[in-house]
C-alpha angles and dihedrals in degrees: 000000000000122000117258132224124204121238091245092052092047091049091054092045099034095124090057093062142065100222116211121196106208096185123115119264095257090057093061091077089082089061137265141229109276113258093011119142116236110226114149116228098259092048092048091054093045093047091052094047093045092048092241096134099049088131086074094051095100095041133086111249130203119191127197141176137171098291108006097260100099092035089058092049091050094049091046092052092046091051090050088055091052101263125136099241139158132173131233107254108238095009126242095334089064089056094054 
């Protein structure tokens, strides 16, 4: 299971992370974290496995979704592929 970061910790360290929103497009209507990259869960996993996000390899990544479940899956898969990834504990609601 991927490590988690609290919303308060992420807010204070936001510039240290590439933040990936793994929700589906229709979920973005409720808002998103400023400067986050939208990459739905399935695409995140495929991009990591197919080496299509190698530009993120040396960066710290934080994933998030609507509840924390998919964000955790995404971070876990990224870690398996060798990325430095954590997930936002509680998902987007914890940010707001």
